[in-house]
MIDO-480973 format. One record per residue: residue number from 0; residue in three letters; x, y, z of N, C-alpha, C in turn. Coordinates in steps of 0.001 Angstrom, whole numbers. Atoms other than C-alpha are relative to their C-alpha. Layout:
% MIDO-480973
- NUM_Ala_X_Y_Z_X_Y_Z_X_Y_Z
...
***
This chain:
% MIDO-480973
- 0_Met_-931_228_-962_78798_-78331_-80200_325_-1268_456
- 1_Ser_-128_1341_-159_80677_-81688_-79635_65_-395_1399
- 2_Arg_155_327_-1578_80010_-83607_-76576_-64_-1561_286
- 3_Val_-88_1563_-305_80778_-86818_-74842_-1525_-531_459
- 4_Glu_1157_337_-88_77593_-88791_-75164_-73_-1267_895
- 5_Gln_132_946_-897_78553_-92091_-73470_1240_-428_135
- 6_Leu_-1196_407_-293_81527_-93772_-71589_-214_-1139_466
- 7_Thr_320_1347_-16_81848_-97303_-71596_1813_-600_206
- 8_Ser_-1200_427_-242_84764_-99238_-69557_-135_-1523_-158
- 9_Tyr_266_1397_72_85459_-103034_-70328_1290_-642_1012
- 10_Arg_-1180_346_-1265_87301_-104535_-67365_799_-1223_-666
- 11_Glu_-767_968_511_88055_-107895_-69487_-483_-322_-1572
- 12_Arg_343_87_1415_88193_-108638_-73236_-1250_-975_255
- 13_Gly_1425_665_207_84617_-110265_-74202_-849_-132_762
- 14_Leu_843_-249_-901_82929_-109325_-71446_-943_1384_-84
- 15_Gln_880_-1237_302_80135_-106597_-71587_449_1115_695
- 16_Gly_-469_-1073_-844_81108_-103152_-70630_-722_661_899
- 17_Asn_705_-664_-1106_80121_-100786_-67769_-31_1249_-476
- 18_Gln_363_-1169_290_78224_-97791_-68537_203_971_1328
- 19_Leu_-836_-944_-1007_79949_-94794_-66671_-718_1378_28
- 20_Asp_489_-1396_-150_78466_-91394_-65833_1250_1105_-120
- 21_Glu_-1399_-874_96_82378_-90241_-65302_912_-1157_-67
- 22_Thr_-1088_1134_-509_85663_-91904_-65414_1304_1028_68
- 23_Thr_-1487_-786_-147_89195_-90929_-65188_1051_-499_-1140
- 24_Leu_-935_652_1171_91845_-90845_-68262_1109_167_677
- 25_Ile_-1364_142_-535_95462_-91600_-67279_1203_287_-1098
- 26_Lys_-1003_0_1129_98190_-90263_-69196_865_-1071_-371
- 27_Asp_-1090_1048_685_99829_-92427_-71593_-82_-1539_418
- 28_Leu_436_1392_-534_97711_-95523_-70354_-1413_-141_-769
- 29_Gly_1459_197_722_93855_-95081_-71317_-883_476_1109
- 30_Met_1209_-149_-914_90665_-95344_-69131_296_-796_1173
- 31_Leu_-101_818_-1240_91051_-96076_-65579_-1092_-1266_58
- 32_Gly_932_1175_-147_89902_-99781_-64876_-339_-658_-1577
- 33_Asp_-93_260_1283_89949_-100461_-68865_905_-1167_-262
- 34_Tyr_-1219_701_586_91716_-103531_-70250_949_439_-766
- 35_His_-719_-581_807_92779_-101396_-72970_1294_801_592
- 36_Ala_-896_-1098_-835_94684_-99030_-70458_1597_-330_428
- 37_Asp_-1346_543_-217_98307_-100472_-70884_854_1021_-1072
- 38_Gly_-945_-537_1015_99785_-97781_-73323_-263_-318_-1354
- 39_Gly_105_335_1433_100347_-97818_-77005_-730_1067_-427
- 40_Glu_710_-724_593_98396_-96614_-79804_-1529_-110_268
- 41_Arg_1043_180_-84_95212_-97713_-78850_-721_-293_1480
- 42_Gln_635_106_-1503_94430_-96640_-75253_-1379_274_84
- 43_Leu_1442_-395_382_91052_-95407_-76301_-487_-100_-1166
- 44_Thr_790_129_1129_88250_-96234_-78931_-1163_1235_94
- 45_Leu_863_-1184_243_86212_-93326_-80005_-690_-257_-1131
- 46_Ile_942_199_959_83233_-93435_-82121_-824_1174_-113
- 47_Ser_695_-1020_569_81141_-90535_-83755_-1301_-595_306
- 48_Met_1419_797_-246_77246_-90736_-83078_-648_-311_-1405
- 49_Lys_351_748_1426_77127_-90932_-86931_357_-1341_-378
- 50_Gly_-265_1435_317_78845_-93923_-86921_-695_-1080_992
- 51_Lys_615_787_-1086_77057_-95331_-83929_-1881_37_-493
- 52_Asp_1424_169_385_73644_-94351_-85399_-59_-849_-1402
- 53_Trp_-443_789_1325_74929_-96112_-88915_-279_-1474_613
- 54_Met_305_1442_-416_75493_-99257_-86976_-1378_-540_318
- 55_His_1342_503_-217_71945_-99317_-85661_-1180_10_-1261
- 56_Ser_902_35_1139_70241_-98676_-88917_200_-1117_-1164
- 57_Ala_-529_494_1137_72336_-100463_-91168_-905_-1553_-105
- 58_Glu_796_946_482_70360_-103272_-93097_901_-1422_355
- 59_Thr_-1292_847_135_73487_-105549_-93374_838_57_1322
- 60_Lys_-683_-132_-1167_75121_-106195_-90053_1637_-684_-113
- 61_Gly_-1617_222_310_79136_-106463_-90586_343_-605_1145
- 62_Leu_-803_766_-1060_81424_-108730_-88470_76_943_1124
- 63_Cys_42_-1128_-1040_82015_-105544_-86152_-492_522_854
- 64_Phe_1175_-243_-675_78873_-105079_-85182_207_-731_1140
- 65_Val_-183_924_-1397_79490_-107662_-82475_1322_249_425
- 66_Lys_-1321_-220_-660_83151_-107263_-82380_587_1342_738
- 67_Phe_-359_-1241_-617_83546_-103743_-81834_-624_661_1003
- 68_His_367_-823_-1106_83189_-101907_-78615_785_1549_341
- 69_Glu_-666_-1322_-400_84167_-97989_-77775_-151_103_1417
- 70_Asn_77_-517_-1306_85109_-96336_-74654_-599_1306_-181
- 71_Ile_1019_-1554_-241_83865_-92729_-75503_-825_269_-1554
- 72_Leu_713_-706_1083_80844_-91950_-77953_-295_1648_-95
- 73_Ile_-332_-1665_85_81103_-88347_-79105_-1289_564_-984
- 74_Lys_934_-966_511_78168_-86275_-80202_324_1193_-1002
- 75_Glu_-469_-1176_567_78598_-83917_-82975_1331_260_-563
- 76_Ile_-1616_-80_745_81902_-84643_-84588_85_-854_-833
- 77_Ile_-273_1302_1351_82986_-86403_-87872_1267_-45_533
- 78_Leu_-1040_232_-166_85891_-88078_-86643_902_-341_-1382
- 79_Glu_-761_220_1442_86750_-88829_-90634_798_1014_-481
- 80_Thr_-626_-1334_562_87576_-85290_-91176_1311_217_1020
- 81_Leu_-1181_-67_-805_90152_-85333_-88530_1433_-572_-174
- 82_Pro_-1381_826_219_93927_-85918_-89035_511_-742_853
- 83_Asp_-762_656_-1018_96163_-88317_-87627_638_1218_995
- 84_His_-775_-828_-1044_97617_-86624_-84487_-578_1183_569
- 85_Ala_1079_-1325_-128_94620_-84153_-84248_18_-334_1663
- 86_Arg_153_440_-1799_94008_-83749_-80291_-1139_599_322
- 87_Leu_1479_-187_-766_90726_-83576_-78457_346_498_1449
- 88_Lys_-118_-468_-1629_90197_-81661_-75165_-1384_-179_477
- 89_Ile_1129_-86_-895_87708_-82504_-72631_230_391_1247
- 90_Val_-122_-742_-1290_87968_-80209_-69944_1660_8_146
- 91_Asp_-1319_-131_335_91786_-80888_-68894_276_-1097_-730
- 92_Ala_-513_1078_957_92229_-84268_-70774_-114_463_-1383
- 93_Val_-430_-430_1647_94049_-84044_-74306_208_-1454_-480
- 94_Leu_-260_1246_860_93553_-87137_-76574_806_396_-1285
- 95_Glu_-465_-290_1157_95486_-87462_-79562_-88_-1129_-895
- 96_Leu_296_1143_943_94328_-89435_-82683_1045_-619_-348
- 97_Ser_-1338_716_776_96513_-92283_-83554_-194_-153_-1679
- 98_Gln_-318_267_1177_97615_-93262_-86960_-679_-1333_-451
- 99_Val_659_1329_161_96325_-96554_-86334_-1387_-16_-326
- 100_Arg_1537_45_187_92718_-97208_-87672_-420_-1609_444
- 101_Lys_411_1384_-355_90264_-99896_-87249_160_-700_-1030
- 102_Lys_-575_886_1010_91188_-102739_-88943_-1190_-888_-652
- 103_Cys_1317_792_1122_88659_-104712_-91634_490_-1323_-82
- 104_Tyr_-331_1608_500_88144_-108357_-92337_-528_-359_-963
- 105_Pro_836_348_1253_86904_-108575_-95774_-97_-1371_-262
- 106_Glu_47_1470_484_87312_-112225_-96121_-1180_-559_997
- 107_Ile_1083_513_-778_84550_-112853_-93249_-1060_1025_282
- 108_Cys_1300_-1123_-413_82533_-109469_-92896_-795_-26_-1290
- 109_Lys_1199_133_986_79080_-109612_-94701_-26_1205_-773
- 110_Leu_-299_-1480_842_79636_-105900_-95605_957_-187_-1100
- 111_Ala_-1208_261_737_82973_-106545_-97113_-160_-705_-1121
- 112_Val_76_977_762_81665_-109489_-99165_-977_674_-1032
- 113_Lys_936_-803_901_78952_-107551_-100672_458_1119_-396
- 114_Gly_-847_-1251_335_81405_-104516_-101219_-918_1270_666
- 115_Ala_769_-957_-422_79145_-102274_-99218_1122_792_1024
- 116_Glu_-729_-860_-607_80661_-99356_-97557_-165_-15_1724
- 117_Cys_-78_68_-886_81721_-99455_-93855_382_1333_830
- 118_Leu_-546_-1332_-575_81489_-96246_-91878_688_-113_1345
- 119_Leu_-896_389_-1207_83266_-97730_-88851_1508_206_-404
- 120_Met_-1364_-341_599_86484_-97540_-90890_497_1474_-192
- 121_Lys_-528_-1353_36_86209_-93939_-91128_-646_839_1635
- 122_Glu_633_-884_-1499_83832_-92795_-87651_526_-748_1065
- 123_Val_-345_801_-1235_85964_-95202_-85357_1537_585_35
- 124_Arg_-1327_-346_-94_89417_-93739_-84055_467_-340_1266
- 125_Phe_-738_510_-1244_92100_-94838_-81756_475_1397_672
- 126_Ala_-607_-1365_-539_93652_-92176_-79252_695_-523_1336
- 127_Lys_-909_91_-999_96323_-91930_-76923_-435_1216_1065
- 128_Val_144_-910_-1072_95966_-89911_-73508_1224_742_545
- 129_Ile_-1074_-874_-249_98454_-86869_-73606_27_443_1109
- 130_Asn_227_-649_-1590_96840_-85402_-70383_-855_-576_653
- 131_Gly_1248_581_-673_94810_-87167_-67993_-787_1122_626
- 132_Gly_939_-938_-711_91886_-85815_-66161_-1264_-749_18
- 133_Lys_1572_754_-4_88243_-86592_-65288_-908_525_-1158
- 134_Ile_1006_-585_1059_85670_-86419_-67965_-1395_-803_590
- 135_Ala_1679_577_-403_81722_-87213_-67722_-586_284_-1251
- 136_Ile_994_-307_1186_78814_-87272_-70296_-401_1316_349
- 137_Gly_438_-1468_670_77909_-84049_-71699_1079_1196_19
- 138_Met_-1205_-708_-4_81487_-82602_-71401_368_544_-1566
- 139_Glu_-324_-645_1319_82549_-80154_-74401_1129_-1143_-572
- 140_Val_-1189_406_704_84943_-81792_-76890_461_766_-897
- 141_Ile_-315_-1108_899_87074_-79317_-78648_1203_-711_-475
- 142_Val_-1012_338_942_89347_-80007_-81383_852_998_106
- 143_Ile_-974_-948_-259_92786_-78316_-80723_971_-49_-852
- 144_Gly_-1166_4_920_94906_-79433_-83341_1304_-1145_820
- 145_Asp_-1014_743_-492_98457_-81104_-82731_1335_557_657
- 146_Asn_-1067_-959_-584_100487_-78405_-81123_95_276_1197
- 147_Ile_388_-461_-1641_99505_-78359_-77540_762_-993_563
- 148_Ser_-1107_834_-857_101943_-79528_-74963_-874_-383_1140
***
C-alpha cells in the first residue's frame, strides 16, 4: 500500500526545506507556503522511496543529488510505471502527474559523463493539484487513473 512518507516545504529557492507532519494542498497552485506554489505543470515534486534510497546508496553522486528537492516522498510506489496525467488521491486531495519530467544536465553531471543510469529521471515526477485538501505523513496514496473530476 502506497503511503506518504515525508512532506517538505521550501519557502525560498536555495534554502533548506521544512519537514512537515501535515500540509494543505491548494487546487491549481501547489503546497501551501512552498515557493513552487504558483500554478503550472510543476506545482509539486514527487519522488518514490525507490528513488530516494538509490540517491542515498549510489557510489557516484550526480549533480541533482544536491540540486533536487522533493515535496512528497511516497513509499511503495513506482512512479516510472505511471503514465502522464495519471491521478493520485490522498484522502480528498487529487494530484495529476505532469508530462514534464525531471531535466538532466549531461554536460556537467558525473553520472551522465560516466554513462551511468540516473533513477531520478524515472522516479521523480511533477504534479498539479486537481483537488486540494489536507495531507499528512502516513496517509494512503491511491492511483485512481486519469478520468476523475
